[in-house]
C-alpha positions in Angstrom: 127.7 81.7 102.1 124.6 79.6 102.9 123.7 79.2 99.3 127.3 78.5 98.4 127.4 75.6 100.9 124.2 74.2 99.6 125.5 74.3 96.0 128.8 72.7 97.1 127.1 69.9 99.1 124.2 69.0 96.9 124.6 70.4 93.3 128.3 70.9 92.5 129.1 67.2 91.7 125.6 65.9 91.2 124.5 66.0 87.5 121.0 64.8 88.2 120.4 67.5 90.9 121.6 70.1 88.4 119.2 68.7 85.8 116.3 68.9 88.3 117.4 72.4 89.3 117.7 73.5 85.7 114.4 72.0 84.7 112.7 73.5 87.8 114.1 76.9 87.2 112.9 76.9 83.6 109.5 75.5 84.7 109.1 78.1 87.5 110.2 81.0 85.3 107.8 79.9 82.5 104.8 79.4 84.8 105.5 82.6 86.7 105.9 84.6 83.4 102.7 83.2 82.0 100.9 83.8 85.2 102.2 87.3 85.4 101.2 88.1 81.8 97.7 86.6 82.5 97.4 88.5 85.7 98.5 91.8 84.1 96.0 91.3 81.3 93.1 90.3 83.6 93.9 93.0 86.1 94.1 95.6 83.4 90.7 94.4 82.2 89.3 94.8 85.7 90.8 98.2 86.1 89.5 99.3 82.7 86.1 98.0 83.6 86.2 100.1 86.8 87.4 103.1 84.9 84.5 102.7 82.5 82.1 102.7 85.4 83.8 105.8 86.7 83.5 107.4 83.3 79.8 106.6 82.9 79.2 108.0 86.4 80.9 111.3 85.6 79.0 111.5 82.3 75.7 111.0 84.3 76.7 113.8 86.7 77.8 116.0 83.8 74.5 115.5 82.0 72.6 116.4 85.2 74.6 119.6 85.8 74.4 120.4 82.1 70.6 120.1 82.3 70.5 122.6 85.1 72.8 124.9 83.3 70.7 124.6 80.2 67.5 125.3 82.1 68.9 128.6 83.4 70.0 129.4 79.8 66.5 128.6 78.7 65.1 131.2 81.1 67.2 133.9 79.5 66.3 132.8 76.0 62.6 132.8 76.9 62.9 136.4 78.2 64.6 137.6 75.1 62.2 135.8 72.8 59.1 137.4 74.4 59.1 141.1 73.6 56.7 142.0 76.4 58.6 139.9 79.0 61.9 141.3 77.9 60.5 144.8 78.3 59.0 144.1 81.7 62.2 142.5 82.9 64.2 145.5 81.8 61.8 147.9 83.6 61.8 145.6 86.6 65.6 145.8 87.0 66.0 149.4 86.1 63.3 150.9 88.3 62.2 150.5 92.0 59.7 147.7 92.6 56.8 150.2 93.4 57.4 151.9 90.0 57.3 148.5 88.4 54.0 147.7 90.1 52.5 151.0 88.8 53.9 150.3 85.4 52.3 146.9 85.3 48.9 148.4 86.4 49.1 151.0 83.7 49.8 148.4 81.1 47.0 146.3 82.5 44.4 149.1 82.0 45.8 150.4 78.7 45.9 147.1 77.0 43.2 144.5 76.4 45.4 141.6 77.3 48.0 141.6 80.1 51.6 141.0 79.2 53.7 138.5 81.1 54.7 139.5 84.6 58.4 139.1 85.4 57.8 138.2 89.0 55.1 135.7 88.1 57.4 134.2 85.4 60.2 133.5 87.8 57.9 132.2 90.4 56.5 129.7 87.9 60.1 128.7 87.0 60.9 128.0 90.7 57.7 126.0 91.1 58.4 123.9 87.9 61.9 122.9 89.0 62.1 121.4 92.5 65.9 121.3 92.3 66.1 125.1 92.5 66.8 126.2 96.1 66.7 130.0 95.3 66.5 132.2 92.2 67.8 135.7 92.5 67.6 138.7 90.2 70.2 141.5 90.8 69.6 145.1 89.7 73.0 146.7 88.9 71.5 150.2 88.7 69.5 149.9 92.0 72.0 147.6 93.8 69.0 145.6 94.9 68.5 141.8 95.1 65.2 140.1 94.3 64.9 136.6 95.7 62.5 133.8 94.7 62.7 131.0 97.2 61.6 127.4 96.9 59.0 128.2 99.7 57.2 130.7 97.3 58.6 133.7 99.2 59.6 136.8 97.2 62.0 139.1 98.9 63.4 142.5 98.0 66.8 143.0 99.6 68.8 146.3 99.3 72.5 145.6 98.8 74.1 149.0 99.0 77.8 148.8 98.3 78.7 150.6 101.5 76.9 147.9 103.6 77.2 144.8 101.5 79.7 142.7 99.4 77.0 141.6 97.0 77.5 144.4 94.5 81.2 143.5 94.3 80.4 139.8 93.9 77.9 140.5 91.1 80.2 142.8 89.3 82.9 140.2 89.0 80.9 138.0 86.6 82.1 138.2 83.1 80.5 135.1 81.5 78.1 132.4 82.3 79.6 129.8 84.6 78.7 127.1 87.1 80.4 128.0 90.4 80.1 127.6 94.1 77.3 129.5 95.9 78.7 132.8 97.1 78.8 133.0 100.9 77.8 136.7 101.0 74.9 136.3 98.6 73.7 133.2 100.6 73.9 135.1 103.9 72.1 138.1 102.4 69.3 136.0 101.1 69.1 133.9 104.3 69.9 130.5 102.8 71.1 127.7 105.2 74.7 126.7 105.2 74.4 123.6 103.1 76.4 122.5 100.0 75.0 124.5 96.9 76.2 125.5 93.5 75.0 128.4 91.4 74.5 129.2 87.7 74.8 133.0 87.1 74.0 134.7 83.8 74.2 138.4 82.9 71.0 140.2 81.9 71.2 142.9 79.2 68.6 145.4 78.1 67.4 144.0 74.8 67.1 147.5 73.2 70.3 149.1 74.4 72.3 145.9 75.1 73.5 147.5 78.3 74.0 145.2 81.3 71.3 145.8 83.8 71.8 142.9 86.2 72.3 139.3 86.9 70.3 136.1 87.1 71.7 133.8 89.8 70.1 130.4 90.4 71.2 128.2 93.4 70.9 124.4 93.4 71.5 122.0 96.2 74.4 119.6 95.5 72.6 116.8 97.3 70.5 116.5 94.1 73.6 115.3 92.3 73.4 112.0 94.2 70.3 111.1 92.2 72.4 110.9 89.0 74.8 108.5 90.8 72.2 106.2 92.2 72.7 103.4 89.6 76.5 103.4 90.0 76.9 103.7 93.8 77.3 99.9 94.4 80.2 99.6 92.0 81.6 103.1 92.3 85.1 103.4 93.8 86.8 106.6 95.0 85.3 110.0 94.8 83.2 112.1 92.3 83.9 115.8 92.3 82.6 118.8 90.4 85.0 121.7 90.0 84.3 125.2 88.9 86.5 127.0 86.3 88.8 128.3 89.0 89.2 124.9 90.6 86.8 125.3 93.5 85.0 122.1 94.5 81.2 122.4 94.0 80.5 118.8 95.0 82.6 116.0 96.6 81.1 112.6 97.2 83.6 112.0 99.9 82.9 115.3 101.6 86.6 116.2 101.8 87.2 119.2 99.5 83.7 120.9 99.2 84.1 124.7 99.2 87.9 124.4 99.0 90.4 124.9 96.2 91.2 121.4 94.7 94.9 120.7 95.5 95.7 119.1 92.2 94.2 121.8 89.9 97.4 122.5 88.0 98.0 118.8 87.4 94.4 118.4 86.3 94.7 121.2 83.8 97.5 119.3 82.0 95.5 116.0 82.1 93.8 115.2 78.8 91.3 112.5 79.8 92.7 109.9 82.2 95.9 110.0 84.2 97.6 110.0 87.6 97.4 112.9 90.1 99.4 113.4 93.3 99.2 110.7 96.0 98.6 108.0 93.4 95.1 109.0 92.4 93.8 107.6 89.1 91.8 110.5 87.7 89.2 110.6 84.9 87.8 114.0 84.0 85.1 115.4 81.7 85.1 119.2 81.1 82.0 121.2 80.0 83.6 124.2 78.3 80.4 126.1 77.9 79.5 125.9 81.6 83.1 126.1 82.7 82.8 123.2 85.1 84.7 119.9 85.3 83.4 116.6 86.6 86.2 114.5 88.0 86.5 110.9 89.2 89.4 110.0 91.5 90.3 106.5 92.6 93.4 105.6 94.8 95.6 103.0 93.2 95.2 100.9 96.3 91.4 100.9 95.9 91.7 99.9 92.3 94.0 97.1 93.3 91.2 95.7 95.5 89.2 95.0 92.3 91.6 92.3 91.3 92.9 91.2 94.7 90.9 87.9 94.6 92.0 87.3 91.0 95.7 87.6 92.1 95.1 85.0 94.9 93.4 82.6 92.5 96.3 82.9 89.9 98.9 82.4 92.6 97.2 79.3 93.9 96.8 77.7 90.4 100.4 78.6 89.5 101.7 77.1 92.7 99.8 73.8 92.0 101.1 73.7 88.4 104.7 74.3 89.6 104.4 71.6 92.2 103.2 68.9 89.7 105.6 70.2 87.0 108.6 69.7 89.3 107.5 66.7 91.3 106.6 64.3 88.5 109.9 64.8 86.5 111.9 64.7 89.7 110.6 61.2 90.5 111.7 59.9 87.1 115.1 61.7 87.3 115.6 60.4 90.9 115.1 56.8 89.6 117.9 57.4 87.0 120.0 59.1 89.7 119.7 56.0 91.9 120.8 53.7 89.2 123.7 56.0 88.4 124.8 56.1 92.0 124.9 52.3 91.9 127.3 52.5 88.9 129.4 55.1 90.8 129.6 52.8 93.9 130.6 50.0 91.7 133.5 52.0 90.1 134.7 53.0 93.6 134.8 49.3 94.6 136.9 48.6 91.5 139.1 51.6 92.3 139.7 50.1 95.7 140.9 46.8 94.2 137.7 44.8 94.2 137.8 43.4 90.7 135.1 40.8 91.5 132.4 43.5 91.7 129.6 43.4 89.1 126.7 45.8 88.4 123.3 44.1 88.7 121.2 46.0 86.1 119.4 43.9 83.5 117.5 46.8 81.9 118.1 47.4 78.2 118.2 51.2 78.3 121.4 53.4 78.1 122.3 52.8 81.8 121.7 49.1 81.5 124.1 49.0 78.4 126.7 51.0 80.4 126.5 48.5 83.2 126.8 45.5 80.9 129.9 47.2 79.2 131.5 47.7 82.6 131.0 44.1 83.6 132.6 42.9 80.3 135.5 45.3 80.7 136.2 44.0 84.2 136.3 40.4 82.8 138.9 41.4 80.2 140.8 43.5 82.7 141.2 40.6 85.1 142.6 38.5 82.3 145.1 41.2 81.4 146.1 41.7 85.0 146.8 38.0 85.5 148.9 37.8 82.3 150.8 41.1 82.0 150.3 43.7 84.6 151.4 41.8 87.7 154.7 41.0 86.0 155.3 44.6 85.1 154.5 45.8 88.6 157.2 43.4 90.0 159.7 44.7 87.5 159.0 48.4 88.4 159.3 47.6 92.1 162.7 46.1 91.6 163.9 49.1 89.6 162.6 51.5 92.2 164.4 49.8 95.1 167.6 50.0 93.1 167.1 53.7 92.3 166.4 54.6 96.0 169.5 52.8 97.0 171.6 55.0 94.7 170.1 58.2 95.8 170.5 58.2 99.6 170.7 61.8 100.9 172.2 60.6 104.2 175.4 59.8 102.3 175.6 63.4 101.1 174.8 64.8 104.6 177.6 62.7 106.2 180.1 63.6 103.5 179.4 67.4 103.9 179.7 67.0 107.7 183.1 65.3 107.4 184.3 68.1 105.1 183.0 70.7 107.5 184.8 69.1 110.5 188.0 68.9 108.4 187.8 72.6 107.6 187.3 73.6 111.2 190.2 71.5 112.3 192.4 73.2 109.7 191.3 76.7 111.1 188.9 77.6 108.2 186.0 78.4 110.5 184.2 80.5 107.9 184.4 77.6 105.4 182.9 75.3 108.0 180.0 77.7 108.6 179.3 77.9 104.9 179.4 74.1 104.6 177.1 73.8 107.5 174.6 76.3 106.0 174.8 74.5 102.7 174.2 71.2 104.3 171.1 72.4 106.2 169.8 74.2 103.1 170.2 71.1 101.0 168.5 69.0 103.7 165.5 71.4 103.9 165.1 71.3 100.1 165.1 67.6 99.6 163.1 66.8 102.8 159.5 66.2 102.0 157.0 67.9 104.4 153.2 67.6 104.4 152.7 71.1 105.7 155.1 73.7 104.4 154.9 77.0 106.2 156.2 80.6 106.0 158.7 79.7 108.7 160.2 76.9 106.6 160.6 79.2 103.6 162.1 82.1 105.6 164.6 79.6 107.1 165.6 78.5 103.6 166.2 82.1 102.6 168.1 82.8 105.8 170.5 79.8 105.2 171.0 80.9 101.6 171.7 84.5 102.6 174.0 83.4 105.4 176.3 81.7 102.8 176.8 85.0 101.0 177.0 87.0 104.2 180.0 84.9 105.1 181.5 85.1 101.6 181.2 88.9 101.3 181.7 89.6 105.0 181.2 93.4 105.8 180.0 94.2 102.2 176.6 92.5 102.6 173.8 92.5 105.2 170.3 91.1 105.2 167.2 91.4 107.4 164.1 89.2 107.7 161.0 90.9 109.2 157.9 88.7 110.0 155.7 88.6 113.0 155.9 85.2 114.8 152.1 84.9 114.5 152.6 84.5 110.7 155.1 81.7 110.9 152.3 79.1 110.7 150.8 80.4 107.4 150.9 77.9 104.6 153.2 78.6 101.7 154.2 77.0 98.4 157.8 76.0 98.8 160.7 77.7 97.0 158.7 80.9 96.2 160.9 83.4 98.1 164.3 81.7 97.8 164.5 82.0 94.0 163.8 85.8 94.3 166.7 86.1 96.8 168.9 84.0 94.6 168.0 86.3 91.7 169.3 89.3 93.7 172.6 87.5 94.5 173.2 86.6 90.9 172.0 89.8 89.1 171.6 92.6 91.6 174.4 92.6 94.2 177.2 95.2 93.7 180.4 93.4 95.0 182.5 96.6 94.7 180.4 98.4 97.3 180.2 97.9 101.0 176.5 98.8 101.7 174.7 95.9 99.9 171.5 95.1 101.7 168.4 93.0 101.1 165.2 93.0 103.3 162.4 90.5 103.4 159.2 91.8 105.0 156.1 89.7 105.4 152.7 91.1 106.5 149.0 90.5 106.3 146.6 92.5 104.0 143.1 91.1 104.6 142.8 87.8 102.7 146.3 88.2 101.2 149.7 87.5 102.6 152.3 90.0 101.2 156.0 89.2 101.1 158.1 92.2 100.0 161.7 91.6 98.9 163.6 94.9 98.7 167.3 95.5 97.8 169.6 98.4 97.0 171.3 96.7 94.1 171.9 97.6 90.5 168.2 97.9 89.6 166.7 97.2 86.2 166.5 99.5 83.2 162.9 100.5 82.1 163.0 98.6 78.8 164.3 95.5 80.5 161.8 95.8 83.3 158.9 95.9 80.7 160.4 92.9 79.0 160.5 91.0 82.3 156.9 91.9 83.0 155.7 90.7 79.6 157.7 87.5 80.0 156.0 86.8 83.3 152.6 87.0 81.7 153.3 84.8 78.7 151.3 81.6 78.6 154.0 79.6 76.7 157.4 78.8 78.2 160.4 80.5 76.5 163.2 79.3 78.7 164.1 82.8 80.0 163.9 83.9 83.7 163.2 80.4 85.0 163.3 81.4 88.7 160.9 84.4 88.6 158.6 82.8 86.0 158.5 79.6 88.0 157.3 81.4 91.2 154.8 83.6 89.3 153.4 80.7 87.2 153.0 78.3 90.2 151.1 80.9 92.3 148.8 81.8 89.4 148.2 78.2 88.6 147.3 77.2 92.2 145.4 80.3 93.4 144.3 82.4 90.4 145.2 85.7 88.8 145.0 87.7 92.0 148.3 86.1 93.2 151.8 86.1 91.9 154.7 88.6 91.8 155.0 92.3 91.0 158.3 94.0 90.1 159.3 97.6 90.6 162.8 98.9 90.0 164.8 102.0 89.7 168.2 101.8 87.9 171.0 102.4 90.4 168.6 102.5 93.4 167.4 98.9 93.7 164.5 96.5 93.1 161.3 95.7 95.0 159.5 92.4 94.3 156.1 91.9 96.0 154.8 88.3 96.2 151.1 87.8 96.9 149.9 84.6 98.7 146.5 83.6 99.9 146.3 84.2 103.7 145.8 80.6 105.0 146.8 78.7 108.1 149.1 75.8 107.9 147.4 73.1 105.8 148.6 70.7 103.2 149.9 72.8 100.4 150.3 71.7 96.8 154.0 71.2 96.1 154.2 72.4 92.6 
């Protein structure tokens, strides 16, 4: 409603305001569209740059974990390549440690040179790699765990299946994988409760190819931070390392370490980059050989912060451009509007009879030429008025007075009154009543009223029906139903009376004694409904369809003047939602519904 009022007051009849509005809308839409496209392009570039940083970060982490995985693989390769070391390692895992010591002493004395000691080899490995927290050899036959710690301690720990879960844990390994440090192994070895991951590889006897144990190397996850050092300032979100079963080996945010990652299923269906639950933008890198995945997750809101300042800059620049693009043309158009308003004020003065008015605009543009043409036209009009028009006006005034003298309705009223009194004096009381109703009806029809209401129209219908009630006496009755609160509703005159007349002419059955017509008026929201219902002859279906088609015809055919006049006037004045609807059953009667706008008594178009 507020927007409608603004349009009606400022734009509806103002061409220049429409031009400014139209130009402003085009300008605003163009600048906003361009700004949006530019913002989308630049924001996507910023997001892509951030995703590239995330990708480089996970590549760095993957390279670091891969190097640790490869170092463990290199230990096994070194063992298998060295025949003596492979033999010593097999004996070490298949026999008690005391037997291995004796075996090593025997070999030492029997051979000139000493072969590589398995214990010494793994101690050297731990010393060479400071990232190793603990290196463990597990003997499947003896169910015994040999631990090499970063503090140069060597432990032999029995892990009998009846008293420990370690044998079960070691027996579950089917292939080489990077996985989370097992809590039972960690407690058995006596490692602290800090984030760690492990690389575990089966060890087979080189001669028999039988599995004789496991090599399990534990690394601290804190060492992963070293591979992220150069990206920490620009890095967003979290970096995670997941094992093959979805367990979190490392989480830079510290949220999911040691837990099952909640979006593992979605992650498996992700190729490279995509969206996980909770609006996380994920980039993953999978190392199939080690069975681990390095994942980068960034919330959409955090990515949006990378181009937040860019958005504010674009909005500021766009607002300034819109302001100047609208303000400067508006100043020029306002100047033309001011000159046009001067011409409009001049035409109103002429319309009010001031033929001496002239437009003072000496410019040579289009508006100046229009002003000059108006001034010249007024000069010629004044000459014509003086010579011809004044004489014609006097002639028409004379003819009008003569015509009004001929058509004096008071003469007809007085004549009908004399006839009525004559009929009453002769004893024809019903004739007198009919003449009285006819006189009042005629007076209401010819009388001009500024505000014509429902009460006036119903009174006209009553007077008309009263004439025929007197004529047909006991064979015809009528009823008018309308709440007094509706009497003041505005109405187009002669929109119900022709419908009533149509019933009297075509519908009444004079050979019956129960003829009846009802006029009911009620409100229905913004619509005023008048229902005229009779029990007359009714209309046959084919004739009813013909009548409905005739009402909707645009051209006048001369048929059904009364109904068509009512329907056409209501449609013309108020639109297609108003008019009349006809329903009829042959032998049972006809119902005609008239739709009016529900308005209080105002000046109504008399059409």
